[in-house]
VOVOLUM-39525 format. One record per residue (C-alpha): residue in one letter; x, y, z. Coordinates in Angstrom, 3 decimals, always signed. Each point is the difference from the previous one (the first is absolute). Layout:
{residu A&x X&y Y&z Z} .
...
//
This chain:
{residu M&x -9.142&y +5.331&z +20.627} .
{residu I&x +1.110&y +1.065&z -3.445} .
{residu Y&x +3.031&y -1.224&z -1.904} .
{residu R&x +2.779&y +1.501&z -2.080} .
{residu I&x +2.383&y -1.937&z -2.209} .
{residu A&x +3.185&y +1.996&z +0.427} .
{residu E&x +3.470&y +0.031&z -1.413} .
{residu Q&x +2.882&y -0.689&z +2.395} .
{residu A&x +1.529&y +3.420&z -0.774} .
{residu D&x -3.201&y +1.780&z +1.133} .
{residu W&x -0.076&y -2.082&z +3.188} .
{residu Q&x +3.646&y +0.734&z +0.778} .
{residu R&x -0.608&y +3.726&z -0.519} .
{residu A&x -3.040&y -0.217&z +2.292} .
{residu Q&x +2.179&y -1.527&z +2.716} .
{residu R&x +2.277&y +3.057&z -0.158} .
{residu E&x -2.669&y +2.674&z -0.414} .
{residu G&x -2.852&y -1.358&z +2.126} .
{residu T&x -2.580&y +0.061&z -2.808} .
{residu L&x -0.620&y -2.065&z -3.114} .
{residu A&x -0.147&y +1.914&z -3.257} .
{residu S&x +0.246&y -1.351&z -3.527} .
{residu A&x +0.223&y +1.045&z -3.622} .
{residu D&x -3.790&y -0.115&z -0.358} .
{residu L&x -0.390&y +2.543&z +2.800} .
{residu A&x +2.385&y +2.359&z -1.788} .
{residu V&x -1.569&y -0.511&z -3.443} .
{residu E&x -3.707&y -0.534&z +0.751} .
{residu G&x -0.373&y +1.607&z +3.414} .
{residu F&x -0.916&y -3.193&z +1.858} .
{residu I&x +1.363&y -3.421&z +0.953} .
{residu H&x -1.848&y -2.900&z -1.610} .
{residu C&x -1.097&y -2.650&z +2.498} .
{residu S&x -2.275&y -3.034&z -0.098} .
{residu E&x -2.641&y -1.604&z +2.134} .
{residu Q&x +0.812&y -3.563&z +1.054} .
{residu H&x -2.149&y -1.480&z -2.797} .
{residu Q&x +1.755&y +2.197&z -2.608} .
{residu V&x +3.622&y -0.875&z +0.772} .
{residu A&x +0.245&y -2.961&z -2.402} .
{residu R&x -1.513&y +1.952&z -2.888} .
{residu T&x +2.290&y +2.971&z +0.659} .
{residu A&x +3.043&y -2.265&z +0.246} .
{residu K&x -0.745&y -1.775&z -3.273} .
{residu K&x -0.833&y +3.170&z -1.911} .
{residu Y&x +2.782&y +2.332&z +1.169} .
{residu Y&x +2.808&y -2.000&z +1.610} .
{residu A&x +0.491&y -3.168&z -2.071} .
{residu G&x +3.703&y -0.505&z -0.656} .
{residu K&x +1.159&y +2.557&z +2.574} .
{residu T&x +2.387&y -0.869&z +2.808} .
{residu A&x +0.876&y +1.413&z +3.432} .
{residu L&x -3.609&y +0.533&z +1.047} .
{residu L&x -1.726&y +0.162&z +3.359} .
{residu L&x -3.631&y -0.292&z +0.988} .
{residu L&x -0.829&y +2.637&z +2.600} .
{residu E&x -2.994&y -0.376&z +2.313} .
{residu I&x -1.284&y +3.449&z +0.926} .
{residu D&x -2.377&y +0.964&z +2.799} .
{residu E&x -2.382&y +2.259&z -1.865} .
{residu T&x -1.329&y +1.552&z +3.226} .
{residu M&x +3.352&y +1.757&z +0.389} .
{residu L&x -0.269&y +1.778&z -3.364} .
{residu G&x -2.916&y +2.313&z +0.728} .
{residu S&x -1.278&y +2.113&z -2.861} .
{residu A&x +3.038&y -0.862&z -2.166} .
{residu L&x -1.724&y -3.305&z -0.881} .
{residu V&x -2.627&y +0.202&z -2.737} .
{residu R&x -1.719&y -2.945&z -1.662} .
{residu E&x -0.760&y +0.837&z -3.594} .
{residu D&x -0.350&y -1.406&z -3.495} .
{residu L&x +2.182&y +2.115&z -2.264} .
{residu S&x +0.469&y -2.499&z -2.825} .
{residu G&x -3.319&y -1.815&z -0.201} .
{residu S&x +1.498&y -3.153&z +1.518} .
{residu G&x -1.569&y +0.231&z +3.458} .
{residu M&x +0.436&y +1.818&z +3.284} .
{residu F&x +3.586&y +0.038&z +1.241} .
{residu P&x +1.552&y +1.648&z +3.061} .
{residu H&x +2.215&y +2.963&z -0.893} .
{residu V&x +2.136&y +1.783&z +2.578} .
{residu Y&x +0.483&y +3.695&z -0.741} .
{residu A&x +3.058&y +0.469&z +2.221} .
{residu P&x +3.113&y -1.883&z +1.057} .
{residu I&x -0.970&y -2.951&z +2.204} .
{residu P&x +1.338&y +0.256&z +3.565} .
{residu L&x +2.257&y -2.907&z +0.882} .
{residu A&x -2.097&y -0.543&z +3.147} .
{residu A&x -3.013&y -0.839&z -2.223} .
{residu I&x +1.879&y -2.872&z -1.661} .
{residu I&x -0.824&y -2.849&z +2.338} .
{residu R&x +1.879&y -2.801&z -1.749} .
{residu H&x +2.122&y -0.516&z -3.086} .
{residu F&x +0.786&y -3.168&z -1.908} .
{residu D&x +2.347&y -0.934&z -2.798} .
{residu F&x -2.123&y -0.376&z -3.106} .
{residu V&x +1.539&y -2.496&z -2.398} .
{residu V&x -0.880&y -0.083&z -3.678} .
{residu A&x +0.588&y -3.160&z -2.004} .
{residu R&x +1.422&y +0.286&z -3.521} .
{residu D&x -3.326&y -1.164&z -1.432} .
{residu G&x -1.804&y +2.866&z +1.758} .
{residu R&x -1.440&y -2.013&z +2.875} .
{residu F&x +0.530&y +1.371&z +3.477} .
{residu S&x +1.080&y -1.745&z +3.171} .
{residu W&x -2.244&y +1.228&z +2.765} .
{residu P&x +1.765&y +0.962&z +3.208} .
{residu E&x -0.089&y -2.471&z +2.850} .
{residu G&x -1.598&y +1.449&z +3.089} .
{residu L&x -2.257&y +2.367&z -1.892} .
{residu G&x -3.064&y -1.837&z +1.281} .
{residu W&x -1.856&y -0.055&z -3.324} .
{residu A&x +0.564&y -0.993&z -3.614} .
{residu P&x -1.511&y +1.392&z -3.164} .
{residu D&x -3.238&y -1.340&z -1.345} .
{residu S&x +0.704&y -2.318&z -2.924} .
{residu S&x -2.392&y +2.051&z -2.140} .
{residu D&x +2.207&y +3.121&z +0.284} .
//
């Protein structure tokens, strides 16, 4: 599985259109995702202070050649999806709550929690 922290508006649009797209797909040509062990780092770096977020769990086997793992910024290998993500590939979604101090409340039922070293 790979994970995407998504804005509610993108998720609502995906419900109507059948695929998840986002601003990064339009601007950069791919959707940024994270491996399980990268979610906490991604959340802290890019989403601190944001509201109305979801954590999407995506079955990478349903993405085919659209999924590429690459290091484009020198910060490690990350999964990038070079196409809209089919709704059928999104296995589960969870509200993703951000505290005012930047800490995140991890979704109940996810089945894992971030490593404290993230």
